C-alpha positions in Angstrom: 75.4 -44.8 24.5 74.7 -41.4 22.9 73.6 -43.2 19.7 71.2 -45.3 21.8 69.6 -42.1 23.3 69.2 -40.7 19.8 67.8 -43.9 18.4 65.2 -44.0 21.3 64.2 -40.4 20.5 63.8 -41.2 16.8 62.4 -44.7 16.8 61.1 -45.3 20.4 57.5 -45.8 21.3 55.2 -42.8 20.9 51.5 -41.9 21.5 51.5 -40.2 18.1 50.5 -42.0 15.0 51.2 -39.0 12.7 52.6 -35.9 14.4 53.0 -34.1 11.1 49.2 -33.4 11.3 50.2 -30.7 13.8 52.9 -29.1 11.7 52.5 -25.5 10.5 50.8 -25.3 7.1 49.4 -28.8 7.1 45.8 -28.8 5.8 43.4 -31.5 7.2 41.4 -33.8 4.9 38.2 -32.1 6.1 37.4 -29.0 8.0 34.4 -29.5 10.4 32.0 -26.6 10.7 33.4 -24.6 7.8 31.5 -26.3 5.0 29.4 -23.2 4.2 32.4 -20.9 4.0 34.3 -23.4 1.9 31.3 -23.6 -0.5 31.1 -19.8 -0.7 34.8 -19.5 -1.6 34.5 -22.2 -4.2 31.5 -20.7 -5.9 33.5 -17.6 -6.8 35.6 -19.9 -9.1 32.7 -21.7 -10.8 33.2 -19.9 -14.1 36.6 -21.5 -14.4 34.9 -24.9 -14.6 32.3 -23.9 -17.2 32.4 -22.8 -20.9 32.6 -19.2 -19.8 36.3 -19.6 -18.9 37.2 -20.1 -22.5 35.5 -16.9 -23.5 37.4 -14.5 -21.1 38.8 -16.4 -18.2 37.9 -15.4 -14.7 39.2 -13.1 -12.0 37.7 -13.5 -8.5 39.2 -11.2 -5.9 37.9 -12.3 -2.5 38.3 -11.0 1.0 38.2 -13.5 3.9 37.6 -11.8 7.2 37.7 -13.1 10.8 39.5 -13.0 14.1 42.5 -15.2 14.9 42.0 -18.9 15.2 38.6 -19.2 13.4 39.9 -21.4 10.4 40.3 -18.7 7.8 43.7 -19.7 6.4 43.0 -23.5 6.6 39.6 -23.1 4.9 41.1 -21.0 2.0 44.1 -23.4 1.6 41.8 -26.4 1.6 39.4 -24.9 -0.9 42.1 -23.8 -3.3 44.0 -27.0 -3.1 40.8 -28.9 -4.0 40.1 -26.5 -6.8 43.5 -27.1 -8.3 43.1 -30.9 -8.1 39.6 -30.8 -9.7 40.8 -28.4 -12.4 43.7 -30.8 -13.3 41.3 -33.6 -13.8 39.4 -31.4 -16.3 42.5 -30.3 -18.1 42.4 -26.8 -16.7 45.8 -25.5 -15.5 45.5 -23.5 -12.2 48.5 -22.5 -10.1 48.0 -21.5 -6.5 50.4 -19.7 -4.2 50.2 -19.0 -0.5 52.1 -16.0 1.0 52.1 -14.9 4.6 52.7 -11.2 4.4 54.5 -11.1 7.8 57.2 -12.9 5.9 56.7 -11.4 2.4 56.1 -7.7 3.3 56.2 -6.1 -0.1 54.8 -6.6 -3.6 58.3 -7.4 -4.8 58.9 -10.0 -2.1 55.6 -11.7 -2.9 56.3 -11.8 -6.6 59.9 -13.1 -6.2 58.7 -15.9 -3.9 55.8 -16.8 -6.3 58.1 -17.0 -9.4 60.8 -18.9 -7.5 58.6 -21.5 -5.9 56.0 -22.1 -8.7 58.1 -21.7 -11.8 61.7 -22.0 -10.7 62.5 -18.5 -11.9 64.9 -16.3 -10.0 64.4 -12.6 -10.6 66.8 -11.3 -7.9 67.7 -7.7 -8.9 64.5 -7.3 -11.0 61.9 -4.7 -10.1 58.2 -5.5 -9.6 57.2 -4.5 -13.2 59.8 -7.0 -14.6 58.4 -9.7 -12.3 54.9 -9.0 -13.4 55.9 -9.2 -17.1 57.6 -12.6 -16.5 54.4 -13.9 -14.7 52.1 -12.7 -17.5 54.2 -14.3 -20.2 54.5 -17.6 -18.3 50.7 -17.9 -17.5 49.8 -16.9 -21.0 52.2 -19.3 -22.7 50.8 -22.2 -20.5 47.1 -21.0 -20.8 47.2 -21.1 -17.0 45.5 -19.3 -14.2 46.9 -18.1 -10.9 45.2 -17.8 -7.5 47.3 -15.9 -5.1 46.5 -16.2 -1.4 47.7 -13.2 0.7 47.4 -14.0 4.4 47.7 -11.2 7.0 47.3 -8.9 3.9 47.1 -5.7 6.0 50.9 -6.0 6.6 51.4 -5.0 2.9 51.5 -1.3 2.0 48.0 -0.3 0.7 49.5 0.6 -2.7 50.9 -2.9 -3.0 47.5 -4.4 -2.2 45.9 -2.3 -4.8 48.5 -3.2 -7.4 47.7 -7.0 -6.9 44.0 -6.3 -7.5 44.9 -4.3 -10.7 47.0 -7.2 -12.0 44.0 -8.7 -13.9 44.1 -5.7 -16.2 47.7 -6.5 -17.1 46.6 -9.7 -18.9 44.3 -7.9 -21.4 41.2 -9.7 -22.5 42.0 -13.0 -20.9 41.5 -12.9 -17.1 44.1 -15.1 -15.5 44.9 -13.7 -12.1 42.8 -13.9 -8.8 43.6 -12.8 -5.3 42.3 -14.1 -2.0 43.0 -11.7 0.8 42.9 -12.9 4.4 42.5 -10.3 7.2 41.3 -9.8 10.7 38.2 -7.5 11.1 40.0 -4.5 12.7 42.7 -4.4 10.2 40.2 -4.8 7.4 38.1 -1.8 8.6 41.0 0.5 9.4 43.7 -0.3 6.8 42.2 -2.0 3.8 38.9 -0.4 3.1 39.2 2.1 0.3 37.4 2.7 -3.0 40.4 1.3 -5.0 40.2 -1.9 -3.1 36.5 -2.4 -2.4 35.6 -1.8 -6.1 37.8 -4.7 -7.2 36.6 -7.3 -4.6 33.9 -9.7 -5.9 33.1 -11.2 -2.5 33.7 -10.6 1.2 33.3 -13.8 3.4 33.1 -13.4 7.1 34.2 -16.2 9.5 32.5 -16.3 12.9 34.2 -17.7 16.0 33.7 -21.4 16.7 31.3 -22.3 19.5 32.6 -24.4 22.4 30.8 -27.5 21.0 32.4 -26.9 17.7 35.9 -26.6 19.3 35.5 -29.9 21.1 34.5 -31.7 17.9 37.4 -30.2 16.0 39.8 -31.2 18.7 38.3 -34.7 18.7 38.8 -35.0 15.0 42.4 -33.7 15.1 43.3 -36.0 18.0 42.0 -39.0 16.0 44.3 -38.1 13.1 47.4 -37.6 15.3 47.3 -40.0 18.2 46.7 -43.6 19.2 43.1 -44.1 20.4 44.4 -44.8 24.0 46.5 -41.6 24.1 43.7 -39.3 25.2 40.3 -39.3 26.9 37.2 -37.3 26.3 37.8 -35.6 29.6 41.2 -34.3 28.3 39.6 -33.0 25.1 36.9 -31.3 27.2 39.5 -29.6 29.3 41.4 -28.3 26.2 38.1 -27.2 24.6 37.3 -25.1 27.7 40.7 -23.4 27.4 40.4 -22.8 23.7 36.8 -21.6 24.0 37.8 -18.9 26.5 39.8 -17.2 23.8 37.6 -18.3 20.9 40.8 -19.5 19.1 41.0 -23.1 17.9 44.7 -22.6 17.1 45.4 -22.4 20.9 43.6 -25.7 21.5 45.3 -27.5 18.7 48.7 -26.3 19.9 48.0 -27.3 23.5 47.0 -30.7 22.3 50.2 -31.1 20.3 52.5 -30.0 23.2 50.7 -32.1 25.7 51.3 -35.1 23.4 55.0 -34.2 23.3 55.2 -34.0 27.1 53.6 -37.4 27.3 56.3 -38.8 24.9 59.1 -37.2 26.9 57.9 -38.7 30.1 57.4 -42.0 28.5 53.8 -42.5 29.3 51.0 -43.8 27.1 48.3 -41.2 27.8 47.9 -37.4 28.2 46.8 -36.4 31.7 45.4 -33.1 33.0 48.7 -31.9 34.4 50.3 -32.3 31.0 47.6 -30.1 29.5 48.3 -27.4 32.2 52.0 -27.6 31.4 51.3 -27.3 27.7 49.0 -24.4 28.4 51.9 -22.5 30.1 54.1 -23.0 27.0 51.4 -21.6 24.7 50.4 -18.7 26.9 52.5 -16.6 29.4 52.4 -18.2 32.9 50.4 -16.6 35.6 52.4 -13.9 37.4 53.6 -15.1 40.8 52.9 -11.7 42.4 49.1 -12.3 41.8 49.1 -14.5 44.9 50.4 -11.6 47.1 47.1 -9.8 46.6 45.1 -12.7 48.0 43.8 -13.1 51.5 44.5 -16.3 53.5 41.2 -18.0 52.9 41.5 -17.5 49.1 44.9 -19.2 49.4 43.4 -22.0 51.4 40.9 -22.6 48.6 43.6 -22.7 46.0 45.6 -25.1 48.0 42.5 -27.3 48.4 41.7 -27.2 44.7 45.3 -28.0 43.6 45.5 -30.9 46.0 42.3 -32.4 44.6 43.5 -32.0 41.0 46.9 -33.5 41.6 45.8 -36.3 43.9 43.0 -37.6 41.7 44.4 -36.5 38.3 41.1 -34.6 37.6 40.7 -31.9 35.0 38.2 -30.2 37.4 36.5 -30.5 40.7 33.1 -29.4 42.0 32.6 -26.4 44.2 31.0 -28.8 46.8 34.1 -31.0 46.9 36.4 -28.0 47.0 34.6 -26.7 50.0 35.1 -30.0 51.8 38.8 -30.0 51.1 39.0 -26.3 52.0 37.7 -27.2 55.5 40.5 -29.7 55.9 43.0 -27.1 54.9 41.6 -24.6 57.5 41.9 -27.3 60.2 45.5 -28.0 59.1 46.4 -24.3 59.4 44.3 -23.9 62.6 42.0 -21.3 61.1 38.3 -20.7 61.4 36.2 -22.2 58.5 34.2 -19.6 56.5 30.6 -20.4 55.9 29.4 -21.6 52.5 28.2 -18.1 51.5 31.6 -16.5 52.2 33.4 -19.4 50.5 31.4 -18.7 47.3 32.4 -15.1 47.5 36.1 -16.1 47.6 35.5 -18.4 44.6 34.0 -15.6 42.6 37.0 -13.4 43.5 39.5 -16.0 42.4 37.6 -16.4 39.1 37.5 -12.6 38.5 41.3 -12.5 38.9 41.6 -15.3 36.3 43.3 -17.7 38.7 40.6 -20.3 38.5 37.8 -20.9 36.0 34.2 -21.9 36.8 32.5 -24.3 34.4 28.8 -25.2 34.3 28.3 -28.9 34.9 26.5 -30.9 32.2 24.7 -32.8 34.9 23.5 -30.0 37.1 22.9 -26.2 37.2 23.2 -25.8 40.9 26.1 -23.8 42.3 27.5 -26.8 44.3 27.8 -28.8 41.1 29.7 -26.2 39.2 33.2 -27.3 38.3 36.4 -25.5 39.2 39.4 -25.9 37.0 42.8 -24.2 36.5 44.0 -23.3 33.0 46.8 -20.8 33.2 49.4 -22.7 35.2 50.1 -26.4 36.1 48.4 -27.4 39.4 51.8 -28.5 40.9 53.3 -25.1 40.3 50.3 -23.2 41.7 50.2 -25.6 44.8 53.9 -24.9 45.5 53.5 -21.1 45.1 50.4 -21.1 47.3 52.2 -23.0 50.1 55.1 -20.6 49.8 52.8 -17.6 50.1 51.0 -19.2 53.1 54.4 -19.8 54.8 55.1 -16.1 54.4 51.9 -15.3 56.2 53.1 -17.5 59.1 56.3 -15.5 59.3 54.6 -12.1 59.4 
């Protein structure tokens, strides 16, 4: 019996065609909307693919700057992976190594990991200088080049960052060592800018946040790689895009998409629905604090109850302000309360949006207020409905 359960978990039906595309460190076959940045990174290594490389090698120290979830790491890893493959086809030997500095927090840790993973060399007990000497001799003996990617580079002590940028000088006349440093803008400005660093950087590449349209297209592409075509709808991707656009972080959207897919598999259904997205959203972000509802007046609670009922009953990702008002009137009748006029209702809606409990989205079909859509991102509609009803019952007892 237990074996059957495990077999079903391992080999049963799934909405995924390739879940590994969501795994950490996986690099997509293409990166939509980062073509220009990828081209700029690659241009820094053009000398490696020309006759100039045989004259003195190349050292291209690059800084890649951008906020979280804008595709910095994926773009760098994609570009460098492609460079290594193209170099191999031309008989040029390039090694590439990626290190997240949250995991490798010192120069010594980075060098130990690099030598272990790329060359199978253990230098436990060696100091940094011995590790550098081993690296120099290995690259020189193989006539090879190294591109070292340091993600979250601001975690390293500044002296360690400077030492990596000085490494090129250790190789003498033949430049074999390059560094790509990935950082967020604030850390770059406050931690890493110094004459010793800036003078040794050949290019600084800035990544701007994705637009909402870009986020949707990226999610659409990633969904096509990971799921069966029937596992998701455009409406679901629009909902996740709205969530991700609110933080300007594509990583959030991709993680929500992945977790919603897992929820669908666990519940043995063939398609992701809006409630699964809300549940996935809760696991990615902290859930809305229950005490927030205690600050609401009754009519705001009536509106929340109306909205959650619509979303749950019709499995919608969002409902219009106009439809919400109609259901709000039904809730007021149910609780034997006077119905607020449309103007006051809109004030309550704005208050709920300000508190972050609901989100208002502009309809593609209309710009009128009545056609604006109301959605819930921070908590599953079922949980919010239950908490709203509980809070209303407390009002009745007062």
